[in-house]
N, CA and C of each residue as an Amber inpcrd file, in Angstrom:
protein
   429
  20.8500000  17.4400000 -14.1990000  19.7410000  16.9730000 -13.3690000
  20.1660000  15.6670000 -12.6990000  19.9460000  15.5820000 -11.4230000
  20.2820000  14.3460000 -10.7130000  19.1930000  13.3170000 -10.9380000
  19.5370000  12.0700000 -10.7200000  18.5640000  11.0120000 -10.9210000
  17.6550000  10.9010000  -9.7030000  16.5360000  10.2580000  -9.8890000
  15.6130000  10.0240000  -8.7870000  16.2440000   9.0470000  -7.8000000
  15.8850000   9.1550000  -6.5060000  16.4790000   8.2500000  -5.5180000
  16.0450000   6.8070000  -5.7430000  16.8980000   5.8960000  -5.3200000
  16.5530000   4.4800000  -5.3850000  15.5720000   4.1450000  -4.2760000
  14.7860000   3.1250000  -4.5040000  13.8640000   2.6170000  -3.4950000
  14.4910000   1.3390000  -2.9340000  14.6510000   1.2960000  -1.6200000
  15.3210000   0.1750000  -0.9710000  14.3080000  -0.6620000  -0.2040000
  14.1640000  -1.9720000  -0.5220000  13.2580000  -2.8240000   0.2630000
  13.8840000  -3.1680000   1.6190000  13.0520000  -3.1060000   2.6710000
  13.5110000  -3.4280000   4.0200000  12.5920000  -4.5190000   4.5670000
  13.0680000  -5.7670000   4.6450000  12.2180000  -6.8680000   5.1150000
  11.8170000  -6.6730000   6.5840000  10.6390000  -7.1730000   6.9220000
  10.1610000  -7.1490000   8.3070000  10.5320000  -8.4590000   8.9870000
  10.3430000  -8.5080000  10.3020000  10.5450000  -9.7610000  11.0190000
   9.5630000 -10.7820000  10.4770000  10.0070000 -12.0350000  10.3620000
   9.1640000 -13.0820000   9.8120000   7.8740000 -13.2080000  10.6150000
   6.7370000 -13.2430000   9.9050000   5.4380000 -13.4160000  10.5430000
   4.8470000 -12.1520000  11.1390000   5.4960000 -10.9990000  10.9170000
   5.0060000  -9.7410000  11.4740000   4.8240000  -8.7080000  10.3640000
   3.9050000  -7.7790000  10.6060000   3.7260000  -6.6560000   9.6890000
   4.8840000  -5.6810000   9.8800000   5.1830000  -4.8580000   8.8730000
   6.2360000  -3.8480000   9.0580000   5.8840000  -2.9380000  10.2320000
   6.8860000  -2.4620000  10.9350000   6.6250000  -1.6030000  12.0960000
   5.9380000  -0.3070000  11.7010000   6.0970000   0.1400000  10.4530000
   5.4500000   1.3770000  10.0170000   4.1060000   1.1430000   9.3240000
   3.6090000  -0.1000000   9.3290000   2.2830000  -0.3870000   8.7910000
   1.2730000  -0.0160000   9.8820000   0.2810000   0.8290000   9.5750000
  -0.6440000   1.2930000  10.6130000  -1.3830000   0.1500000  11.3160000
  -1.3590000   0.1810000  12.6460000  -1.9960000  -0.8600000  13.4510000
  -3.5150000  -0.8260000  13.3300000  -4.0810000   0.3040000  12.8940000
  -5.5380000   0.3960000  12.7880000  -6.0820000  -0.1390000  11.4620000
  -5.2100000  -0.6420000  10.5970000  -5.6740000  -1.3080000   9.3670000
  -5.7410000  -2.8000000   9.6730000  -6.9560000  -3.3660000   9.6850000
  -7.1040000  -4.7630000  10.0850000  -6.6470000  -5.7580000   9.0220000
  -6.1350000  -6.8890000   9.4890000  -5.7790000  -8.0030000   8.6150000
  -6.9010000  -9.0290000   8.7900000  -7.9710000  -8.8630000   8.0150000
  -9.2140000  -9.6200000   8.1850000  -9.0120000 -11.1200000   8.0070000
  -9.3540000 -11.8710000   9.0350000  -9.2700000 -13.3350000   8.9710000
  -7.8540000 -13.8620000   8.8620000  -6.8830000 -13.0830000   9.3310000
  -5.4710000 -13.4480000   9.1660000  -5.1770000 -14.8180000   9.7760000
  -4.6570000 -15.7110000   8.9370000  -4.1840000 -17.0110000   9.3970000
  -2.6790000 -16.9340000   9.6320000  -1.9680000 -16.3700000   8.6540000
  -0.5280000 -16.1840000   8.7940000  -0.0480000 -15.1270000   7.8040000
   1.0090000 -14.4150000   8.1930000   1.6210000 -13.4340000   7.3020000
   2.6470000 -14.1750000   6.4550000   2.4690000 -14.0900000   5.1520000
   3.3400000 -14.7860000   4.2040000   4.6120000 -13.9840000   3.9510000
   4.4530000 -12.6610000   3.8280000   5.5900000 -11.7920000   3.5340000
   5.2280000 -10.3780000   3.9550000   6.2210000  -9.6140000   4.3950000
   5.9870000  -8.2090000   4.6970000   7.2970000  -7.4460000   4.5940000
   7.1980000  -6.2050000   4.1520000   8.3800000  -5.3700000   3.9910000
   7.9620000  -3.9180000   3.8150000   8.9090000  -3.0130000   4.0250000
   8.7250000  -1.5990000   3.7160000   9.6720000  -1.2550000   2.5850000
   9.3640000  -0.1980000   1.8850000  10.2710000   0.3320000   0.8810000
  10.6190000   1.7450000   1.3030000  11.9210000   2.0440000   1.3060000
  12.3730000   3.3590000   1.7620000  13.1360000   4.0770000   0.6650000
  13.0430000   5.4030000   0.7050000  13.7510000   6.2660000  -0.2150000
  15.2180000   6.2670000   0.1820000  16.1080000   5.9810000  -0.7550000
  17.5370000   5.8750000  -0.4410000  18.1470000   7.2110000  -0.0310000
  17.5460000   8.3190000  -0.4230000  18.0800000   9.6360000  -0.0880000
  17.5830000  10.1170000   1.2670000  16.2590000  10.1270000   1.4530000
  15.6820000  10.6690000   2.6900000  15.5020000   9.6100000   3.7630000
  15.5870000   8.3400000   3.3920000  15.3400000   7.1910000   4.2830000
  13.8770000   7.1290000   4.7460000  13.0320000   7.9610000   4.1640000
  11.6070000   7.9450000   4.5120000  10.9100000   6.7520000   3.8930000
   9.8330000   6.3210000   4.5300000   9.0670000   5.1720000   4.0400000
   8.2480000   5.5930000   2.8250000   8.3840000   4.8370000   1.7510000
   7.6240000   5.0690000   0.5300000   6.3540000   4.2210000   0.5560000
   6.4790000   2.9730000   1.0520000   5.3180000   2.0910000   1.1660000
   5.6110000   0.9810000   2.1700000   4.5270000   0.4110000   2.6990000
   4.6150000  -0.7600000   3.5740000   3.6700000  -1.8110000   3.0110000
   4.1610000  -3.0390000   2.8700000   3.3800000  -4.1180000   2.2590000
   3.2590000  -5.2880000   3.2200000   2.0350000  -5.8280000   3.3090000
   1.7710000  -7.0380000   4.0850000   1.0190000  -7.9990000   3.1760000
   1.5120000  -9.2240000   3.0810000   0.8290000 -10.2790000   2.3230000
   0.4740000 -11.3650000   3.3200000  -0.8220000 -11.6800000   3.4220000
  -1.2330000 -12.6810000   4.3960000  -2.3340000 -13.5760000   3.8470000
  -2.4600000 -14.7490000   4.4640000  -3.5270000 -15.6730000   4.1110000
  -4.6840000 -15.4320000   5.0670000  -5.8790000 -15.3250000   4.5070000
  -7.0880000 -15.0710000   5.2880000  -7.9810000 -16.3090000   5.2620000
  -8.6360000 -16.5790000   6.3910000  -9.5650000 -17.7090000   6.4300000
 -10.9510000 -17.3200000   5.9090000 -11.0750000 -16.1080000   5.3830000
 -12.3390000 -15.6290000   4.7980000 -12.2590000 -15.7650000   3.2740000
 -13.4140000 -15.8210000   2.6380000 -13.4640000 -15.9220000   1.1780000
 -13.1490000 -14.5660000   0.5420000 -12.9480000 -14.5760000  -0.7680000
 -12.7080000 -13.3450000  -1.5040000 -13.8750000 -12.3790000  -1.2890000
 -15.0930000 -12.8600000  -1.4570000 -16.2880000 -12.0070000  -1.3180000
 -16.4050000 -11.4490000   0.0990000 -16.1650000 -12.2940000   1.1250000
 -16.2310000 -11.8210000   2.5130000 -15.1970000 -10.7250000   2.7580000
 -14.0010000 -10.9090000   2.2320000 -12.9560000  -9.8970000   2.3950000
 -13.2880000  -8.6230000   1.6330000 -13.7840000  -8.7630000   0.4140000
 -14.1560000  -7.5790000  -0.3680000 -15.2110000  -6.7720000   0.3840000
 -16.2660000  -7.4370000   0.8570000 -17.3310000  -6.7640000   1.6030000
 -16.7720000  -6.1080000   2.8720000 -15.9100000  -6.8440000   3.5890000
 -15.3280000  -6.3260000   4.8230000 -14.5280000  -5.0460000   4.5650000
 -13.6220000  -5.0760000   3.5810000 -12.7530000  -3.9200000   3.3420000
 -13.5080000  -2.7440000   2.7190000 -14.5210000  -2.9950000   1.9170000
 -15.3390000  -1.8930000   1.3990000 -16.0580000  -1.1930000   2.5550000
 -16.6530000  -1.9640000   3.4670000 -17.3570000  -1.3990000   4.6220000
 -16.3670000  -0.7220000   5.5670000 -15.2460000  -1.3850000   5.8570000
 -14.2390000  -0.8130000   6.7430000 -13.7490000   0.5320000   6.1990000
 -13.4930000   0.5960000   4.8920000 -13.0390000   1.8380000   4.2680000
 -14.0380000   2.9660000   4.4670000 -15.3160000   2.7040000   4.1880000
 -16.3510000   3.7260000   4.3710000 -16.4670000   4.1270000   5.8370000
 -16.4920000   3.1470000   6.7340000 -16.6300000   3.4210000   8.1720000
 -15.4710000   4.2460000   8.7210000 -14.3030000   4.1390000   8.0950000
 -13.1100000   4.8260000   8.5800000 -12.7000000   6.0050000   7.6960000
 -13.6660000   6.4710000   6.9090000 -13.5140000   7.6880000   6.0920000
 -12.4320000   7.6110000   5.0100000 -12.1840000   6.4140000   4.4960000
 -11.3380000   6.2600000   3.3170000 -12.2420000   6.4560000   2.1100000
 -11.7250000   7.0390000   1.0500000 -12.4940000   7.2490000  -0.1670000
 -11.9580000   6.3530000  -1.2750000 -12.8620000   5.9380000  -2.1540000
 -12.4430000   5.1430000  -3.3060000 -11.6530000   6.0160000  -4.2730000
 -10.6340000   5.4290000  -4.8610000  -9.8120000   6.1450000  -5.8460000
  -9.6450000   5.2630000  -7.0680000  -9.2580000   5.8590000  -8.1650000
  -9.0000000   5.1220000  -9.4160000 -10.1590000   4.2070000  -9.7930000
 -11.3740000   4.6950000  -9.6090000 -12.5460000   3.8980000  -9.9420000
 -12.9720000   2.9580000  -8.8330000 -12.2700000   2.9320000  -7.7290000
 -12.6800000   2.1410000  -6.5730000 -12.1580000   0.7310000  -6.5310000
 -12.3340000  -0.0130000  -7.6360000 -11.8500000  -1.3980000  -7.6350000
 -11.6800000  -1.9040000  -9.0570000 -10.8630000  -2.9520000  -9.1770000
 -10.7100000  -3.6500000 -10.4470000 -10.8040000  -5.1410000 -10.1660000
 -11.1440000  -5.8720000 -11.1900000 -11.1460000  -7.3280000 -11.0940000
 -10.4590000  -7.8650000 -12.3310000  -9.3250000  -8.5440000 -12.1060000
  -8.5460000  -9.0550000 -13.2290000  -7.8750000 -10.3580000 -12.8090000
  -7.9800000 -11.3660000 -13.6540000  -7.3770000 -12.6790000 -13.3830000
  -7.7490000 -13.2140000 -12.0060000  -9.0180000 -13.0860000 -11.6470000
  -9.5570000 -13.5700000 -10.3690000  -8.9380000 -12.8850000  -9.1480000
  -8.4010000 -11.6780000  -9.3450000  -7.8910000 -10.8680000  -8.2410000
  -8.7050000  -9.5780000  -8.1970000  -9.2900000  -9.2970000  -7.0390000
 -10.0340000  -8.0580000  -6.8430000  -9.1190000  -7.0870000  -6.1080000
  -8.9810000  -5.8830000  -6.6440000  -8.1610000  -4.8600000  -5.9970000
  -9.0300000  -3.6580000  -5.6650000  -8.9190000  -3.2020000  -4.4150000
  -9.6270000  -2.0150000  -3.9470000  -8.5970000  -0.9010000  -3.7770000
  -8.9440000   0.3090000  -4.1980000  -8.0400000   1.4500000  -4.1300000
  -8.6700000   2.5100000  -3.2360000  -8.0100000   2.8230000  -2.1270000
  -8.5490000   3.7510000  -1.1400000  -7.5490000   4.8750000  -0.8610000
  -8.0750000   6.0780000  -0.5850000  -7.2330000   7.2070000  -0.2030000
  -7.8440000   7.9160000   1.0020000  -6.9540000   8.5030000   1.8270000
  -7.3950000   9.2580000   3.0000000  -6.2460000  10.1490000   3.4510000
  -6.5070000  11.4390000   3.5630000  -5.5260000  12.3840000   4.0950000
  -4.1290000  12.1820000   3.5100000  -4.0170000  12.2380000   2.2020000
  -2.7310000  12.1210000   1.4940000  -2.0640000  10.7560000   1.6170000
  -2.7880000   9.7540000   2.0510000  -2.2450000   8.3960000   2.0890000
  -3.0800000   7.5200000   1.1750000  -2.5140000   6.3940000   0.7690000
  -3.2910000   5.4680000  -0.0590000  -3.1200000   4.0470000   0.4600000
  -4.1240000   3.2440000   0.1750000  -4.1250000   1.8330000   0.5610000
  -4.6930000   1.0360000  -0.5970000  -3.9290000   0.0510000  -1.0490000
  -4.4120000  -0.8740000  -2.0700000  -4.5700000  -2.2330000  -1.4080000
  -5.7510000  -2.8290000  -1.5750000  -6.0440000  -4.1510000  -1.0210000
  -6.3420000  -5.0700000  -2.1950000  -5.4710000  -6.0510000  -2.4390000
  -5.6800000  -7.0140000  -3.5250000  -6.0150000  -8.3630000  -2.9130000
  -7.1100000  -8.9540000  -3.3820000  -7.6360000 -10.1830000  -2.7910000
  -7.6780000 -11.2650000  -3.8680000  -6.9760000 -12.3550000  -3.5910000
  -6.8580000 -13.4480000  -4.5610000  -7.4040000 -14.7360000  -3.9440000
  -8.1870000 -15.4820000  -4.7220000  -8.7680000 -16.7330000  -4.2260000
  -7.7160000 -17.8360000  -4.1250000  -7.7310000 -18.5250000  -2.9910000
  -6.8930000 -19.7030000  -2.7840000  -7.7950000 -20.9220000  -2.6500000
  -7.2150000 -22.0690000  -2.4130000  -8.0010000 -23.2850000  -2.2170000
  -8.7690000 -23.2320000  -0.9010000  -9.7660000 -24.0840000  -0.7570000
 -10.5290000 -24.2220000   0.4900000 -11.2160000 -22.9370000   0.9300000
 -11.6940000 -22.1350000  -0.0340000 -12.4140000 -20.8930000   0.2760000
 -11.6340000 -19.9320000   1.1600000 -10.3320000 -19.8810000   0.9690000
  -9.5160000 -18.9000000   1.6780000  -9.0020000 -17.8900000   0.6510000
  -8.3080000 -16.8700000   1.1270000  -7.8280000 -15.8370000   0.2150000
  -6.4230000 -15.3930000   0.6090000  -5.6790000 -14.9440000  -0.3920000
  -4.3940000 -14.2900000  -0.1500000  -4.6300000 -12.8060000  -0.3450000
  -4.2360000 -12.0170000   0.6460000  -4.4570000 -10.5770000   0.5810000
  -3.1130000  -9.8580000   0.5900000  -2.9600000  -8.9610000  -0.3640000
  -1.7880000  -8.1090000  -0.4200000  -2.2510000  -6.6850000  -0.1380000
  -1.7150000  -6.0910000   0.9320000  -2.0740000  -4.7130000   1.2970000
  -0.8310000  -3.8430000   1.1480000  -0.9780000  -2.7540000   0.3950000
   0.1320000  -1.8210000   0.2020000  -0.3280000  -0.4500000   0.7060000
   0.3340000   0.0230000   1.7560000   0.0280000   1.3090000   2.3650000
   1.1160000   2.3050000   1.9590000   0.6930000   3.4510000   1.4400000
   1.6410000   4.4940000   1.0180000   1.3280000   5.7780000   1.7810000
   2.2140000   6.1770000   2.6930000   1.9560000   7.3970000   3.4630000
   2.2540000   8.6650000   2.6750000   1.5100000   9.7070000   2.9520000
   1.7660000  11.0570000   2.4440000   2.1230000  11.1010000   0.9660000
   1.2450000  10.5720000   0.1440000   1.4900000  10.5230000  -1.2970000
   1.7360000  11.9140000  -1.8650000   0.8730000  12.8690000  -1.5590000
   1.0040000  14.2110000  -2.1310000   2.2580000  14.9200000  -1.6580000
   2.5910000  14.7890000  -0.3750000   3.7610000  15.5010000   0.1290000
   5.0370000  14.9600000  -0.5120000   5.1240000  13.6480000  -0.7200000
   6.2950000  13.0890000  -1.4110000   6.3750000  13.6310000  -2.8280000
   5.2330000  13.6810000  -3.4900000   5.1960000  14.1580000  -4.8650000
   5.5660000  15.6340000  -4.9150000   4.9990000  16.4490000  -3.9980000
   5.3080000  17.8710000  -3.9680000   6.7810000  18.1010000  -3.6750000
   7.3360000  17.3330000  -2.7390000   8.7430000  17.4630000  -2.3820000
   9.6160000  17.1870000  -3.6080000   9.2810000  16.1210000  -4.3240000
  10.0540000  15.7730000  -5.5030000   9.8810000  16.8490000  -6.5810000
   8.6510000  17.3300000  -6.7490000   8.3840000  18.3340000  -7.7670000
   9.1500000  19.6120000  -7.4640000   9.1570000  20.0550000  -6.1910000
   9.8930000  21.2630000  -5.8290000  11.3860000  21.0900000  -6.0570000
  11.9150000  19.9060000  -5.7090000  13.3310000  19.6280000  -5.9330000
  13.6490000  19.6850000  -7.4280000  12.7630000  19.1140000  -8.2330000
  12.9960000  19.1230000  -9.6780000  12.9240000  20.5550000 -10.2230000
  12.0060000  21.3710000  -9.6810000  11.9130000  22.7710000 -10.1180000
  13.2210000  23.5020000  -9.8290000  13.7760000  23.2730000  -8.6340000
  15.0430000  23.9110000  -8.2690000  16.1570000  23.4750000  -9.2180000
  16.1810000  22.2140000  -9.5540000  17.2130000  21.7090000 -10.4650000
  17.0570000  22.3410000 -11.8470000  15.8130000  22.4950000 -12.2880000
  15.5660000  23.0770000 -13.5960000  16.0060000  24.5410000 -13.6430000
  15.8650000  25.2680000 -12.5190000  16.2910000  26.6680000 -12.4630000
  17.7900000  26.7880000 -12.6960000  18.5350000  25.7790000 -12.2740000
  19.9880000  25.8290000 -12.3650000  20.5440000  25.3880000 -13.7220000
  19.6920000  24.9760000 -14.6020000  20.1500000  24.5500000 -15.9240000
  20.3070000  25.7870000 -16.8000000  21.4650000  25.9150000 -17.3880000
  21.7200000  27.0370000 -18.3050000  21.6760000  26.5030000 -19.7180000
  20.9060000  27.1690000 -20.5290000  20.7940000  26.7380000 -21.9260000
  21.8460000  27.3860000 -22.7800000
């Protein structure tokens, strides 16, 4: 059995979102992008995830309300219980058409927030592709 492919981080241009991060996902109250990158599959070179970390001039509560409403308005569904709150970080889990979006909101000084958004395209198709590949490999194993 071959090993799973490596995941390769690909940094974005400083101050910009990754080119494969959907333009229709808003960066609410964005003051500046702190970090952004994509992760790609070393075998297929396909994007596994795109991450944007930015500072928002909105509070944690304002951002939480904004992204919950935005998700509903844009037909995203809550997943994994919808949200968690741990160590003063609120995380929202959304899914839509085989893609997922995690929005983590952390309180900073002066009523601002740091937001980490992780977008994962075609979650099911990647999983199915890997599962089918693994099935083929298992067929070739002789006991």
